[in-house]
C-alpha positions as CSV (number, residue, x, y, z in Angstrom):
1,M,15.5,-36.9,15.5
2,N,13.2,-33.9,15.1
3,Q,12.2,-31.9,18.5
4,S,10.0,-29.3,19.3
5,A,9.6,-26.5,21.9
6,R,6.8,-25.6,23.4
7,L,6.6,-21.8,24.9
8,N,4.1,-20.8,27.7
9,F,4.2,-17.1,27.8
10,Q,2.1,-14.7,30.2
11,I,1.5,-11.3,28.8
12,K,-0.1,-8.1,29.7
13,P,-2.4,-5.8,27.6
14,E,-0.2,-3.2,26.1
15,Q,3.0,-5.1,26.6
16,Q,5.8,-6.6,24.8
17,L,7.9,-10.0,25.2
18,D,11.5,-9.8,24.0
19,V,12.7,-14.0,23.5
20,V,15.8,-15.2,22.6
21,I,15.8,-18.6,21.3
22,K,19.0,-21.1,20.5
23,V,18.0,-24.7,18.9
24,P,19.6,-27.4,19.3
25,N,22.3,-29.1,17.2
26,E,19.6,-31.7,15.3
27,K,18.3,-31.6,11.9
28,R,15.0,-29.7,12.8
29,G,13.5,-28.3,15.2
30,L,10.4,-26.5,15.8
31,I,9.0,-23.6,18.4
32,H,5.5,-24.1,19.2
33,G,4.1,-21.3,22.3
34,L,1.3,-20.1,24.1
35,V,0.6,-16.5,25.1
36,V,-1.8,-15.9,27.6
37,N,-2.9,-13.2,30.0
38,E,-2.8,-12.8,33.7
39,K,-5.7,-14.8,34.2
40,N,-4.0,-17.4,32.1
41,C,-6.7,-17.2,29.5
42,P,-5.5,-17.6,25.6
43,I,-4.4,-14.3,23.5
44,K,-5.8,-14.5,20.1
45,D,-4.0,-12.4,17.2
46,A,-1.0,-11.4,19.5
47,A,1.7,-10.6,17.0
48,V,4.6,-13.1,17.2
49,M,7.8,-11.9,14.6
50,L,10.9,-14.4,14.5
51,F,14.6,-13.4,14.0
52,K,17.9,-14.8,13.2
53,S,20.1,-13.4,15.5
54,D,23.8,-12.6,14.4
55,E,25.2,-14.1,17.9
56,H,25.4,-17.4,18.2
57,D,25.8,-16.4,22.3
58,I,22.3,-16.0,24.0
59,C,23.6,-15.1,27.0
60,D,25.4,-12.3,25.8
61,K,22.5,-11.2,23.6
62,L,19.8,-11.1,26.5
63,N,22.3,-8.4,27.9
64,K,22.0,-6.2,25.5
65,S,19.6,-3.2,25.4
66,K,19.7,-3.2,21.7
67,C,20.9,-6.4,19.0
68,D,21.1,-6.5,15.5
69,L,18.2,-8.8,14.3
70,E,17.6,-10.5,11.0
71,P,13.5,-10.9,10.4
72,I,12.6,-14.0,9.0
73,T,9.2,-14.4,9.6
74,H,6.0,-13.7,11.8
75,T,2.1,-15.0,12.5
76,F,-0.4,-14.4,14.8
77,T,-1.5,-16.9,17.5
78,D,-4.9,-19.1,16.8
79,E,-8.1,-18.4,19.1
80,C,-6.3,-20.9,21.7
81,G,-3.3,-18.2,21.7
82,Q,-1.0,-20.9,20.3
83,F,2.1,-20.0,17.2
84,L,4.3,-22.3,15.5
85,F,7.6,-21.9,13.3
86,G,9.1,-24.3,11.8
87,P,10.9,-26.2,10.4
88,L,14.1,-24.3,12.1
89,C,18.1,-24.6,11.4
90,S,19.8,-26.1,14.1
91,D,22.5,-24.3,16.1
92,I,21.0,-21.0,15.6
93,S,19.9,-18.2,18.1
94,Y,16.7,-17.1,17.6
95,T,14.6,-14.0,18.6
96,I,11.0,-13.8,19.1
97,K,8.8,-10.9,19.9
98,I,5.6,-10.6,21.1
99,W,3.0,-7.8,20.9
100,H,-0.3,-7.7,22.2
101,N,-2.3,-4.0,21.6
102,E,-0.1,-1.2,22.3
103,V,3.4,-2.2,21.8
104,C,5.8,-1.6,24.5
105,T,8.3,-3.3,26.6
106,C,7.2,-5.5,30.1
107,R,9.2,-7.5,32.8
108,E,7.7,-11.2,32.9
109,K,8.9,-14.4,33.8
110,I,9.1,-17.2,30.9
111,E,10.1,-20.6,30.7
112,I,11.8,-22.3,27.7
113,K,12.4,-26.0,27.3
114,L,12.6,-28.7,25.1
115,N,11.6,-32.0,26.1
116,N,12.0,-30.6,30.0
117,R,15.6,-29.6,28.6
118,C,17.1,-25.7,28.4
119,I,17.0,-24.7,24.9
120,S,20.1,-23.3,25.1
121,E,23.5,-25.7,25.5
122,K,25.0,-23.7,27.7
123,K,22.0,-23.4,30.3
124,C,22.8,-20.2,31.0
125,H,19.7,-19.1,32.5
126,E,19.0,-22.6,34.0
127,C,15.7,-22.8,32.1
128,E,14.1,-20.3,35.2
129,S,13.5,-17.3,33.9
130,I,14.9,-14.2,31.4
131,I,13.9,-10.6,32.7
132,L,13.0,-8.1,30.8
133,S,13.5,-4.6,31.1
134,P,10.2,-2.2,31.8
135,Q,9.0,1.0,29.8
136,P,5.9,2.7,30.8
137,P,3.0,1.9,28.2
138,T,1.7,5.1,25.9
139,S,-0.9,5.2,23.4
140,F,0.9,6.6,20.5
141,K,4.1,8.1,19.6
142,L,4.5,11.8,18.6
143,I,6.8,12.2,15.3
144,T,8.2,15.4,14.9
145,T,11.8,15.0,13.5
146,A,13.2,13.0,10.5
147,E,15.1,10.9,12.7
148,E,12.1,9.6,14.4
149,L,10.0,9.1,11.3
150,N,13.0,6.8,10.2
151,E,12.8,5.3,13.9
152,I,9.1,3.9,13.0
153,R,11.2,0.8,11.1
154,D,12.3,-0.1,14.3
155,N,9.0,-0.7,16.0
156,L,6.7,-2.0,12.9
157,F,3.2,-2.3,15.1
158,G,3.6,1.3,16.9
159,E,0.8,4.0,17.0
160,Y,2.2,7.6,15.2
161,R,1.3,10.9,14.6
162,L,3.0,13.7,13.6
163,G,3.4,16.5,15.6
164,N,4.3,19.1,13.0
165,N,5.8,19.0,9.1
166,I,9.0,16.7,8.4
167,D,11.3,18.2,6.0
168,L,13.2,14.7,4.8
169,T,15.6,17.5,2.9
170,K,19.0,17.8,5.6
171,F,18.4,14.1,6.7
172,L,18.4,12.9,3.1
173,S,21.2,14.9,2.2
174,P,25.2,13.8,1.5
175,N,26.1,14.5,5.4
176,G,22.4,13.0,6.5
177,G,21.7,10.0,8.6
178,G,19.1,8.9,5.4
179,Y,21.7,9.5,2.6
180,N,22.6,5.8,2.1
181,N,25.2,5.9,-0.7
182,G,23.0,7.8,-3.1
183,K,20.2,5.3,-2.8
184,G,18.2,7.7,-0.5
185,W,15.1,7.2,2.0
186,E,15.0,3.3,2.9
187,P,11.1,2.6,2.8
188,I,10.1,1.6,5.6
189,G,8.7,-2.1,6.1
190,R,8.9,-4.6,3.5
191,E,6.9,-7.6,2.2
192,N,6.8,-10.6,4.9
193,F,7.7,-7.6,7.2
194,P,5.2,-4.9,6.4
195,F,4.2,-1.7,9.1
196,R,1.1,-2.9,10.8
197,G,0.4,-0.2,12.8
198,S,-0.7,3.1,11.9
199,L,0.0,6.4,11.0
200,D,-1.8,9.8,11.4
201,G,-0.6,12.4,10.1
202,K,-3.3,15.0,11.8
203,G,-3.1,17.1,8.5
204,Y,0.8,17.8,8.3
205,K,3.1,16.4,5.2
206,I,6.6,15.2,4.7
207,T,8.2,17.2,2.4
208,G,12.0,16.6,0.4
209,L,11.6,13.1,0.0
210,W,13.7,11.2,-2.7
211,I,14.7,7.6,-3.4
212,N,16.7,6.0,-5.9
213,R,16.5,2.6,-6.3
214,P,15.5,1.6,-9.6
215,E,16.8,-2.0,-8.9
216,S,14.5,-2.6,-5.9
217,R,10.8,-3.4,-5.0
218,E,8.2,-1.8,-2.8
219,I,9.5,1.5,-3.2
220,G,7.7,4.5,-1.1
221,L,7.8,6.2,2.0
222,F,6.8,2.9,3.2
223,G,7.5,-0.7,1.4
224,S,5.0,-2.5,2.7
225,L,2.0,-1.9,4.5
226,D,-0.6,-3.9,6.4
227,G,-1.7,-1.2,8.6
228,N,-3.4,2.4,8.5
229,I,-2.5,5.7,6.9
230,E,-4.3,8.4,7.3
231,N,-4.3,12.7,7.0
232,L,-0.7,12.7,5.6
233,G,0.8,14.6,2.7
234,V,3.5,13.7,1.1
235,E,5.8,16.2,-0.9
236,I,8.1,14.2,-3.6
237,A,11.5,16.3,-4.4
238,N,11.9,16.7,-8.1
239,S,14.9,13.8,-8.3
240,G,11.9,11.9,-7.5
241,I,11.4,8.5,-6.2
242,K,12.7,5.6,-8.7
243,G,12.3,1.9,-8.2
244,E,11.4,-1.3,-10.0
245,N,8.3,-3.6,-9.2
246,Y,5.7,-2.0,-6.4
247,V,6.8,1.5,-6.6
248,G,4.5,4.6,-5.2
249,G,4.7,7.7,-3.5
250,L,3.3,6.9,-0.2
251,L,3.9,3.1,-0.2
252,G,5.2,0.2,-2.6
253,S,2.5,-2.1,-1.8
254,S,-0.4,-3.2,0.8
255,S,-2.3,-6.0,1.9
256,N,-5.8,-6.4,1.7
257,R,-6.5,-5.2,5.4
258,S,-4.8,-1.7,4.8
259,R,-6.7,1.3,5.0
260,I,-5.5,4.8,3.4
261,T,-7.7,8.1,4.2
262,K,-7.2,11.9,3.3
263,C,-4.2,11.2,2.0
264,F,-2.3,13.2,-1.0
265,V,1.3,12.9,-2.9
266,S,2.7,15.3,-5.1
267,G,6.2,14.7,-7.4
268,P,7.1,12.6,-9.9
269,V,7.5,8.5,-9.4
270,S,9.4,6.2,-11.7
271,G,9.6,2.5,-11.8
272,R,9.5,-0.7,-14.1
273,H,6.3,-2.6,-13.3
274,S,2.9,-1.7,-10.8
275,V,4.1,2.1,-10.7
276,G,1.5,4.4,-8.8
277,G,1.5,8.1,-7.7
278,L,0.5,6.8,-4.7
279,A,0.4,3.3,-4.0
280,G,2.5,0.6,-6.6
281,L,0.0,-2.2,-5.4
282,W,-3.2,-1.9,-4.0
283,G,-5.0,-3.9,-2.0
284,G,-7.2,-2.7,1.0
285,I,-9.8,0.6,1.3
286,L,-8.5,3.9,-0.7
287,K,-10.8,7.3,0.1
288,N,-10.7,10.4,-0.3
289,S,-7.1,10.8,-1.1
290,Y,-5.0,11.9,-4.4
291,S,-1.9,12.1,-6.1
292,S,-0.5,14.8,-8.8
293,G,3.0,14.5,-10.2
294,K,4.5,12.1,-13.6
295,I,4.2,8.7,-13.8
296,S,6.1,6.6,-15.5
297,G,7.0,3.5,-16.0
298,I,8.6,1.1,-18.5
299,S,6.4,-2.5,-18.3
300,S,2.4,-2.6,-17.0
301,A,0.1,-1.6,-14.2
302,I,0.9,1.9,-14.1
303,G,-1.4,5.0,-12.8
304,G,-2.2,8.6,-12.3
305,L,-3.4,7.3,-8.5
306,V,-1.9,3.7,-8.2
307,G,-0.5,0.9,-10.2
308,F,-1.9,-2.4,-9.9
309,D,-5.6,-2.0,-7.8
310,Y,-7.0,-5.5,-6.0
311,G,-8.8,-3.3,-3.0
312,S,-11.3,-0.6,-3.5
313,I,-11.0,3.1,-4.2
314,I,-13.6,5.5,-3.2
315,N,-13.5,9.4,-3.6
316,C,-10.0,9.8,-5.3
317,F,-8.4,11.4,-7.8
318,A,-5.4,11.9,-9.7
319,S,-4.3,15.0,-11.6
320,G,-0.8,13.5,-13.1
321,D,0.6,12.7,-16.6
322,V,1.1,9.1,-17.0
323,S,3.0,7.2,-19.6
324,G,3.9,3.3,-19.7
325,G,3.9,0.3,-21.4
326,S,0.5,-1.8,-21.2
327,E,-2.5,-1.3,-18.8
328,V,-1.9,2.1,-18.2
329,G,-4.2,4.8,-16.6
330,G,-4.9,8.0,-15.4
331,L,-6.3,6.7,-11.7
332,V,-5.2,3.0,-12.4
333,G,-3.0,0.9,-14.5
334,F,-4.7,-2.6,-13.9
335,K,-8.0,-3.1,-11.8
336,D,-8.9,-6.4,-10.6
337,V,-11.5,-7.4,-7.5
338,G,-13.1,-4.6,-5.4
339,T,-14.6,-1.5,-6.4
340,I,-14.0,2.3,-8.1
341,E,-16.3,4.5,-7.1
342,K,-16.7,8.7,-7.1
343,C,-13.1,9.1,-8.5
344,F,-12.2,10.7,-11.3
345,A,-8.4,11.0,-13.3
346,T,-7.5,14.7,-15.3
347,G,-3.8,13.6,-16.4
348,N,-3.0,12.5,-20.4
349,I,-2.0,9.4,-20.8
350,T,0.3,7.4,-23.5
351,G,1.2,3.8,-23.5
352,S,3.3,2.1,-25.9
353,S,1.1,-1.1,-25.5
354,F,-2.3,-2.2,-25.1
355,G,-5.0,-1.2,-22.7
356,I,-4.8,2.5,-22.6
357,G,-7.7,4.5,-20.8
358,G,-8.2,7.8,-19.2
359,L,-9.4,6.5,-15.7
360,A,-7.9,2.8,-16.2
361,G,-5.9,1.1,-18.5
362,N,-7.6,-2.6,-18.1
363,I,-10.4,-3.6,-15.8
364,G,-10.6,-7.1,-15.4
365,G,-13.7,-9.5,-14.9
366,A,-13.3,-9.9,-11.3
367,T,-13.8,-6.3,-10.4
368,K,-17.3,-6.0,-8.9
369,L,-18.0,-2.7,-9.7
370,V,-16.9,0.9,-11.3
371,A,-19.7,3.7,-11.0
372,N,-19.8,7.5,-11.1
373,C,-16.4,8.4,-12.6
374,Y,-15.1,10.2,-15.0
375,A,-11.7,10.9,-16.7
376,T,-10.9,14.1,-18.6
377,G,-7.2,13.5,-19.8
378,K,-5.8,12.8,-23.8
379,V,-5.5,8.9,-24.3
380,L,-2.7,8.1,-26.9
381,G,-1.9,4.2,-27.2
382,T,-1.5,1.0,-29.4
383,S,-4.4,-1.2,-29.1
384,F,-7.6,-1.4,-26.8
385,V,-7.6,2.5,-26.4
386,G,-10.3,4.1,-24.7
387,G,-11.2,7.7,-23.5
388,F,-11.9,6.1,-19.9
389,V,-10.8,2.4,-20.1
390,G,-8.8,0.8,-22.7
391,S,-10.1,-2.8,-21.9
392,N,-12.7,-3.6,-19.6
393,G,-14.4,-6.9,-18.2
394,A,-16.5,-5.0,-15.5
395,D,-20.0,-3.4,-15.1
396,I,-19.6,0.4,-15.3
397,I,-22.4,2.4,-14.5
398,D,-23.0,6.3,-14.7
399,C,-19.3,7.0,-16.4
400,Y,-18.1,9.6,-18.8
401,S,-14.6,10.8,-20.8
402,V,-14.5,13.8,-23.1
403,G,-10.2,13.4,-24.2
404,F,-9.1,13.0,-27.1
405,V,-8.5,9.3,-27.8
406,S,-5.6,8.4,-30.7
407,S,-4.5,4.8,-31.4
408,L,-1.7,3.3,-34.0
409,H,-3.9,-0.2,-34.6
410,V,-7.4,-1.0,-33.8
411,S,-9.7,-1.2,-30.7
412,I,-10.7,2.2,-30.3
413,G,-13.4,4.0,-29.0
414,G,-14.4,7.3,-27.4
415,F,-15.0,5.6,-24.2
416,A,-13.6,1.9,-24.6
417,G,-11.4,0.2,-26.3
418,F,-12.5,-3.4,-25.9
419,S,-15.7,-4.2,-23.0
420,E,-17.1,-7.6,-22.6
421,N,-19.4,-6.3,-19.5
422,T,-22.4,-4.1,-19.3
423,L,-21.9,-0.5,-19.7
424,K,-24.9,0.9,-18.1
425,N,-25.6,4.8,-18.9
426,C,-21.9,5.8,-20.0
427,F,-21.0,8.7,-22.1
428,F,-18.5,10.3,-23.9
429,D,-17.9,13.4,-26.0
430,K,-17.9,12.9,-29.6
431,N,-16.6,16.5,-30.7
432,T,-13.6,16.5,-28.5
433,S,-12.7,12.6,-28.2
434,G,-12.1,12.7,-32.4
435,Q,-14.1,9.4,-31.9
436,K,-17.8,8.5,-33.4
437,I,-18.2,5.3,-31.6
438,G,-17.9,4.6,-28.0
439,V,-16.5,1.0,-27.9
440,G,-13.9,-0.7,-30.1
441,I,-14.9,-4.2,-30.2
442,G,-16.8,-6.1,-27.7
443,E,-20.2,-5.6,-25.9
444,G,-21.2,-2.9,-24.0
445,H,-22.9,0.4,-25.4
446,A,-21.1,4.3,-24.3
447,T,-23.3,7.2,-26.1
448,G,-21.7,9.8,-27.9
449,E,-22.8,13.4,-27.5
450,T,-21.6,16.6,-28.5
451,T,-20.0,19.2,-26.0
452,A,-23.0,21.3,-25.7
453,N,-25.2,18.2,-25.0
454,M,-22.6,16.7,-22.2
455,K,-22.7,20.0,-20.1
456,K,-26.4,19.8,-19.7
457,Q,-27.9,18.0,-17.0
458,S,-30.8,16.5,-19.3
459,T,-28.5,14.1,-21.2
460,F,-27.6,12.3,-18.2
461,T,-31.3,11.3,-17.3
462,S,-31.0,8.5,-14.7
463,W,-27.8,9.9,-12.9
464,N,-28.0,11.1,-9.2
465,F,-28.0,14.8,-9.1
466,T,-29.2,15.5,-5.5
467,T,-26.1,13.6,-3.8
468,V,-23.5,12.5,-6.2
469,W,-23.2,14.1,-9.3
470,N,-23.4,18.5,-10.1
471,I,-23.3,20.3,-13.0
472,E,-23.1,24.1,-14.2
473,E,-26.0,23.8,-16.4
474,N,-24.3,24.5,-20.2
475,V,-21.0,25.6,-18.7
476,S,-19.3,22.6,-16.9
477,Y,-19.6,18.6,-17.6
478,P,-21.0,16.8,-15.1
479,F,-18.2,16.7,-11.9
480,L,-19.0,15.2,-8.5
481,R,-19.9,16.8,-5.3
482,S,-17.3,14.7,-3.4
483,N,-14.5,16.3,-5.2
484,L,-12.0,17.4,-3.0
485,P,-10.2,20.4,-3.4
486,P,-6.4,20.2,-4.0
487,H,-3.8,21.7,-0.8
């Protein structure tokens, strides 16, 4: 017969509860909890994580200050303060951790019952209380050493700030704590347990980062992100970052709630699928950031800044050369959903298959808009090859490309190899691109101009040269007023 456990918790702001639970020896079990504040009002969106405990004696585990826990899943309380886990295996010890606002440990009394009986078969606490050790609250934790940076993984909901530059060289050396038998840095967070807190680099940088995990996914300084990172620089060591899928310098993958602002990454990144200089898979809002360094991938979705993007990218650029199979771009490999605005790419692009472009390899039809962007690098591919985009299904407005474009087969254009949507006020340099037509196959039109005309403001009659674009008349191509100076 199935049984369920209902747990009631009282929690104050800026507190964390640690609870150990053992499901009785029956076929299936459920854990249903209620989280309330001091006034017994339900707390919405409290974070609840479920772990599997290595030991079966929960009495011993409760007395330990540190336990080895295997994360299973997580959830958030609903509007009524409730959460539910299940079905759960029987005769296994579980630990639940609950966060509300700032993360710290508190002292609370918690009753854990199953049909008015103690969940533990040994009745170690007689269903009366579990007393937790107090820890004073803090608004953020200051990170000043490689060891402290590494410890972020112990609290994925924390608020952190860098207090200085951090060099990982010694920590990742053969005698260091992060060598990991030659695998190097272990990414912080993973798909089911992403980093949900925030990290403010305060303008400092992390140097000497390297990762050698070519058979692993979600590879980067952070493996998976569902939080915020800002004002941070990452300098990758010469040995680079190597992973399989979802590989990036700053992070492997992210949710659509993530935010990155004013960050940069330099150095080589390589993988198989969804590889980017800053992020392998991106779904949030990325602003005022850039990447530089050689990016390479074996399969698809390889980009100078982001490999696979389903979020929004604003005021960003990438300057490194990019190579891969299909869907290879100077800024983004594959783009779907969201927007790209006020961005540019300058690296040379090489792809062995289809969808190769100076800014983006493939822009999917669900993309809302690409506007006020440009690409200057050379583009070499097999099919669907363009100076700006290889294959396009979105509206592109006020953009241009100037790089040389070459394809082994068909579907090649100075601006786009293939397009099935609107291209408005878009241009390409017909001298430097080596192409006479703007779009190889499909709908849309990009205007080809001489190099001399591409350096005149009068060519771009409908563009916004007041707040968006600038130009040195007869000297430069148009450039964005929001261009970020290299660090």
